[in-house]
C-alpha positions in Angstrom: 43.0 49.9 18.3 43.8 53.5 19.2 47.6 54.6 20.1 49.2 57.5 22.7 52.7 58.6 22.1 54.7 61.4 22.9 58.6 62.5 22.7 60.4 60.2 25.4 56.8 58.7 26.7 55.6 55.5 26.5 53.3 54.6 23.7 50.4 52.6 24.4 48.1 50.4 22.6 44.9 48.3 23.0 44.2 45.2 21.2 40.9 43.1 21.4 40.3 39.4 20.9 37.0 37.9 20.6 34.1 36.0 19.2 31.8 38.6 18.4 29.0 36.1 17.0 26.4 34.9 19.3 23.3 33.0 18.4 20.0 34.3 18.9 18.8 35.0 22.1 22.6 34.8 23.3 23.9 36.9 26.1 27.7 36.4 27.0 30.7 38.1 25.2 34.1 37.5 25.9 37.2 39.2 25.0 40.7 39.1 25.8 42.3 43.0 25.7 45.9 43.1 25.2 47.3 46.3 26.7 51.3 47.3 25.6 53.4 49.9 26.5 56.4 50.3 24.3 59.5 52.8 23.2 59.3 54.5 26.6 63.2 54.7 26.6 63.5 53.4 29.9 67.4 53.0 30.1 68.0 56.4 28.8 66.9 58.0 32.0 65.4 61.3 30.3 62.5 63.2 32.2 59.3 63.2 30.7 58.5 66.7 29.1 57.4 69.3 31.5 53.9 69.4 29.1 52.9 65.7 30.7 51.5 66.5 34.0 50.4 63.4 36.0 52.7 61.3 34.0 55.9 60.2 35.7 59.0 57.8 35.3 61.9 57.0 37.1 64.9 58.1 35.5 68.4 59.7 36.0 67.9 63.3 37.7 64.2 62.7 37.6 62.9 62.6 41.4 59.5 62.0 40.5 59.5 58.2 42.0 60.1 57.1 45.1 60.9 53.2 46.3 60.8 52.3 49.9 62.4 49.1 51.2 60.8 47.1 53.9 63.1 44.4 55.6 61.8 42.1 58.0 64.3 42.3 61.2 61.9 39.7 63.5 63.5 37.2 65.5 63.4 34.4 63.5 65.9 36.3 60.5 68.5 35.1 63.2 67.8 31.5 62.3 69.9 30.2 60.8 72.3 33.9 61.1 73.4 34.1 57.3 69.5 35.1 56.4 70.0 38.1 58.1 73.1 38.8 56.6 71.7 37.5 53.1 69.2 40.3 53.7 71.4 42.7 54.5 73.3 41.9 51.3 70.3 41.8 49.0 69.1 45.4 50.3 72.4 46.8 49.6 72.1 45.4 46.3 68.7 46.7 46.0 70.0 50.0 47.0 73.1 50.2 44.3 70.7 49.5 41.4 68.6 52.8 42.4 69.4 55.4 39.7 70.6 58.7 40.6 67.0 61.3 41.3 65.0 58.6 42.6 63.8 59.1 46.2 64.4 56.0 48.6 64.0 54.8 52.4 64.5 51.6 53.9 62.3 50.3 56.8 63.1 47.8 59.3 60.1 45.8 60.1 59.1 44.1 63.3 55.8 44.4 65.6 56.7 47.8 64.8 58.1 49.7 61.7 61.6 51.8 62.1 63.4 54.0 59.8 66.5 52.6 59.0 67.6 55.3 56.5 67.6 58.3 55.6 65.2 58.8 59.0 63.1 62.3 59.8 60.3 60.8 58.2 61.7 61.4 54.5 62.7 60.1 51.5 66.5 60.5 50.7 67.0 61.4 46.8 69.9 58.5 45.4 73.0 59.5 44.3 76.8 58.3 45.2 76.8 59.6 48.8 73.2 59.0 49.9 73.7 55.2 48.5 76.5 54.5 50.3 75.1 56.1 53.5 72.4 53.9 52.9 74.4 50.5 53.0 76.8 51.8 56.0 72.9 52.1 57.9 72.4 48.6 57.3 75.0 47.7 59.5 72.6 48.2 62.2 70.0 45.8 61.1 70.0 42.9 63.7 66.9 40.8 64.3 64.9 40.6 67.2 61.1 41.2 67.9 58.0 40.1 66.2 56.0 40.9 63.1 53.3 43.3 62.1 53.4 43.6 58.3 50.9 46.1 58.5 52.7 48.6 60.1 55.6 48.4 57.9 53.0 49.0 55.0 51.8 52.4 57.0 55.2 53.8 57.4 56.4 53.3 53.8 52.9 54.8 52.6 53.7 57.7 54.8 57.5 58.0 53.7 56.5 57.7 50.3 53.5 59.9 50.5 56.4 62.5 52.1 57.5 63.2 48.8 56.3 65.3 45.6 56.4 61.8 43.6 53.8 60.2 41.4 55.3 56.6 41.2 55.2 55.0 44.3 57.0 51.7 44.9 57.5 49.0 47.7 59.6 46.2 48.5 58.6 44.0 50.9 61.1 41.1 52.4 59.4 38.6 55.4 60.5 35.4 56.7 57.6 34.6 59.1 53.6 34.9 59.7 52.3 38.2 60.5 51.9 36.9 64.3 51.9 40.3 66.0 48.7 42.1 64.6 45.4 40.9 63.5 44.5 39.8 60.3 42.2 42.6 60.2 44.5 44.8 61.1 46.8 43.8 58.1 43.7 44.1 55.6 42.9 47.8 56.9 46.7 48.7 56.0 46.2 47.1 52.9 43.0 48.6 52.1 44.8 51.9 53.6 47.6 51.9 50.8 45.9 50.6 47.8 46.1 52.7 45.3 49.0 54.7 46.9 52.0 52.5 46.2 52.5 49.1 44.3 54.2 46.7 46.4 56.6 43.3 45.4 56.5 41.0 48.4 59.1 38.2 48.9 58.8 35.5 51.0 62.1 34.2 52.3 62.9 30.1 53.8 59.4 28.4 54.9 57.8 29.5 57.4 55.9 32.0 55.9 52.7 32.1 54.9 51.6 32.0 51.2 48.4 33.6 51.1 49.8 36.6 53.5 52.6 37.1 51.0 50.6 36.8 47.7 47.4 38.3 49.1 49.6 41.7 49.6 51.1 41.4 46.2 47.7 41.0 44.8 46.1 44.1 47.0 49.0 46.5 45.9 49.3 45.2 42.5 52.7 43.9 42.7 54.4 40.6 42.4 55.0 37.9 45.1 57.5 34.9 45.2 59.5 32.8 47.2 63.3 33.1 48.0 64.1 29.3 49.6 67.4 29.8 49.8 68.4 33.0 51.3 71.6 32.9 49.4 68.9 33.9 46.9 67.8 37.0 48.1 70.5 39.6 46.7 69.7 38.1 43.1 65.9 38.5 43.5 66.1 42.1 45.0 68.6 43.5 42.4 66.0 42.1 39.6 62.9 43.9 41.2 64.6 47.2 41.8 65.6 46.8 38.4 62.0 46.1 37.2 60.4 49.0 39.7 63.2 51.5 37.8 61.7 50.4 34.8 58.0 51.8 35.5 57.4 55.0 33.7 53.8 56.0 33.7 51.9 55.4 37.4 48.5 54.9 38.1 46.7 53.6 34.7 43.3 52.3 34.6 41.1 50.1 32.5 37.9 52.2 32.0 35.1 49.9 30.7 31.6 51.9 29.2 28.6 49.7 28.6 25.5 50.6 26.7 22.1 50.8 28.1 20.9 47.7 29.2 24.5 45.9 29.5 26.5 44.8 32.7 30.1 44.3 33.2 30.4 40.4 34.9 34.0 40.1 35.6 37.6 42.0 34.5 40.4 39.6 35.5 44.4 40.1 34.5 45.2 36.8 32.9 49.0 37.4 31.7 51.2 37.4 33.0 49.7 36.3 36.0 46.0 36.3 37.0 44.6 38.8 38.7 41.0 39.2 40.0 40.1 43.0 39.4 36.1 42.8 39.2 35.5 43.8 43.2 38.1 46.8 42.5 36.0 48.7 40.2 35.4 52.7 41.1 32.4 54.6 39.4 33.5 56.8 36.4 30.6 58.2 35.3 26.9 57.0 33.5 27.7 53.6 32.9 31.7 53.7 33.2 34.0 52.2 35.7 37.6 52.3 36.4 39.7 49.0 37.1 43.4 49.8 38.4 46.6 48.0 36.7 49.1 50.5 38.3 52.5 51.4 37.2 54.0 50.2 33.8 57.1 50.1 32.2 57.9 48.8 28.7 55.5 45.8 28.9 52.2 43.9 27.8 49.6 42.3 29.7 46.0 40.6 28.8 42.8 41.0 30.3 39.9 39.0 30.4 36.5 41.1 29.6 32.7 39.4 30.0 30.0 41.7 29.2 26.4 40.3 29.7 24.2 42.3 26.6 20.5 42.3 26.0 19.1 39.4 24.2 18.7 40.5 20.3 17.6 39.1 17.3 19.7 37.6 14.1 21.0 40.5 12.2 21.5 42.8 14.9 24.5 44.0 16.3 25.7 46.4 19.4 28.8 47.8 20.7 29.1 45.7 23.9 31.7 47.9 25.6 33.9 50.7 25.4 37.4 49.8 26.8 39.8 53.1 27.1 43.1 53.0 28.9 43.0 55.9 31.1 45.8 58.2 33.0 44.4 60.7 35.8 45.6 64.4 35.5 46.3 66.6 38.5 43.2 68.7 37.9 41.0 65.6 37.8 40.4 65.0 34.3 41.7 62.1 32.7 43.8 61.2 29.5 43.1 58.6 27.2 46.0 56.7 26.0 44.6 54.0 23.9 40.8 52.5 23.2 39.4 49.6 21.8 36.0 48.3 21.1 34.1 44.4 22.1 31.4 44.0 19.7 28.3 41.4 19.7 26.7 40.4 16.5 23.6 37.9 16.2 23.7 35.4 13.6 22.1 31.8 12.9 25.2 30.4 11.5 26.1 27.8 14.4 29.7 27.5 13.6 30.5 31.4 14.0 28.4 31.2 17.1 29.7 28.5 19.1 33.5 28.8 17.6 35.3 29.8 20.8 38.1 32.4 20.4 41.9 31.1 20.8 42.9 33.6 23.1 39.7 33.4 25.3 39.7 29.8 25.3 43.6 29.8 26.2 43.3 32.2 29.0 39.8 30.3 30.6 42.0 27.5 31.0 45.2 29.2 32.6 42.8 31.0 35.3 41.0 27.2 35.9 44.9 26.0 35.8 45.8 28.2 39.0 42.5 27.7 40.4 43.2 24.1 40.3 46.3 24.3 41.6 45.3 26.2 45.0 42.3 23.7 45.5 44.4 21.0 45.0 47.3 22.1 47.8 44.2 22.9 49.9 42.9 19.2 49.6 45.9 17.7 50.6 46.9 19.8 53.3 43.6 19.1 54.5 43.8 15.4 53.9 41.6 14.7 51.3 44.0 12.6 48.6 41.4 11.6 46.5 40.5 15.6 46.0 43.8 16.6 45.8 45.0 13.9 43.2 41.5 14.7 40.8 42.5 18.7 40.7 46.1 18.7 40.6 45.5 16.1 37.9 43.4 18.6 36.0 46.2 20.9 37.0 48.7 18.9 35.0 46.0 18.2 31.9 45.9 22.2 31.6 49.5 23.1 32.3 50.7 20.2 29.5 48.2 21.7 27.1 48.3 25.2 27.1 52.4 24.7 27.1 53.0 26.0 30.2 56.0 23.9 31.5 57.2 26.2 34.1 54.2 25.2 36.0 54.6 21.8 34.5 58.0 21.0 36.0 56.2 22.6 39.6 53.6 20.0 39.3 56.3 17.7 38.9 57.6 18.0 42.0 54.2 17.3 43.9 52.6 14.7 41.8 54.3 11.7 39.5 52.7 12.1 36.3 51.5 8.8 34.8 49.9 10.8 31.7 50.1 14.4 31.4 47.0 14.6 28.4 45.0 13.1 30.4 45.4 14.2 33.9 46.3 11.1 35.3 48.8 11.2 38.0 49.7 10.0 41.8 50.8 12.0 44.8 54.0 12.1 45.8 54.2 11.0 49.7 57.4 12.9 50.3 57.0 16.5 49.0 59.2 19.4 50.2 57.5 21.8 52.0 59.7 24.6 49.4 58.4 23.2 46.4 54.9 22.8 48.0 55.2 26.6 48.6 56.5 27.7 45.2 54.0 26.0 43.5 51.2 27.7 45.3 52.6 31.0 45.3 53.6 30.3 41.2 49.8 29.2 40.6 48.9 32.2 39.3 51.9 32.6 36.4 50.6 32.2 32.9 51.7 31.3 29.4 50.9 33.9 26.6 48.7 32.0 24.1 50.7 30.6 21.1 49.8 33.2 18.6 
C-alpha cells in the first residue's frame, strides 16, 4: 500500500484484499481494492496550495469549483401544486448550503433548458448577495411545458465550462418521464457530458422512470434516489449539496497495468454502490487502462477487479496487475496518488487455492443482490410471478446473509418473508408504487464487509 499526502490535501491510500493462490493451471484472479481519501479538512474551507496544479476543492474563498442545479419545471410539477413549491424551497435550501467562493447557477428544465440565475451564460460566485439574488430568482419558477433532460444537461455542461473550475457538479430533479426527446438524444447528451461533470439525480413522486434517473447518475458518476414525498425535497437537496461541498479532488482514475499475457476481465465499483466500469476504460499507454472514479471528498470506496493470467506451474508466482490511483495534470502528465499490487501464486495446496477471500465473496454476493432485485421486479411487471418469487427470494436470502438490513427492509414491502435464510417468500398482492420504485432505485446500494 502506498499513500499520497500534502498539506491541506486529502491523503489517498489503496489496499488490496485477495486470495492470491491458484491451483495448477488456474487463470482467474479476483481482488477487492479499497481506495480511501482522508484528512482533507473538508470543513475548513482552506484552498489547496498553489503548488498543486490539477487539484481542486470546494472551500471558502476558493472558486475552483462549480455546481449547477437543474429543476424540473414541466407541467406535471403543478400536480399537486405543492410539488413546485417544495422544489423551489429545496433549491433555495441547496443554494444556502453553497459556500462562499463556489461558482453556481440554477437551470429551469422543460422541453428546453433556461437559465434562471445568474443568466448571461455564466456562473455566479457564491456570497451573501448572490445567494439572496438566486433565491429571489426562484420565485419566477413555474410549471409548464414538457421534459427533455438532455437539453438540461447540455446547458449545465455549457455553464460549468464557462468558468475556470476543476470540480464540476450537477444536481438534477425530475418528476416525470423524458417524453420530449428520444432515448438516443438523452444518451448522446450523457456521452457528451461524461467526464466533464458529475451529477446527482433525484426523482420526486412516482411518475418518473427509474432506469432514466439511475442511468443519468450512473453515466455521470453521481448518486440516484427517490423522494417519494415532495415535502422531503429540502432535506434531500441540502444533504446532496453538503456532500458536493465536501468534494476536494476531481477526475481521479483507477489505472490498471497488466503484464504481457494478462487481461482485465472486469472492473466494477462494489461499495457504496454497484457500478460497472469495465466498458469505461480508456487506454493509458502499453498494457495500461484508466477507469474513471469521479470526484472525491473524505470517503472510501471498494472496487472488484478480475484479472485473467496465463496458466502456470506449481511454485510459480507473478504480478497479475498493478493498481494505481491517478490524478491528471494540466500538462497532460499524471500524478500517482497511491498504488497496490494484485498477485498470483500457483500451489498444490487445495485448501489454499480453493479458499475464497471474504471481501471477494461478500461483494460478489452484493453484486448478485442488486442484479436479482432488478430482474425480479422486471419479472413482476411482466407478469412472471414464479420468476419474480424465485429472484426476490434469492435477494432476501442474500440480504439476510450479508447483513444488508436496509435492502432487507425494502424487500419486505414487496414480498412476505417466510424464511429469510432459505429465501422462502410470497409476493405481496398489493404493493405501493413508491415502495417498488424505492427498492429498484436503491437496489445497487451495498453494505461493507464485516471486518
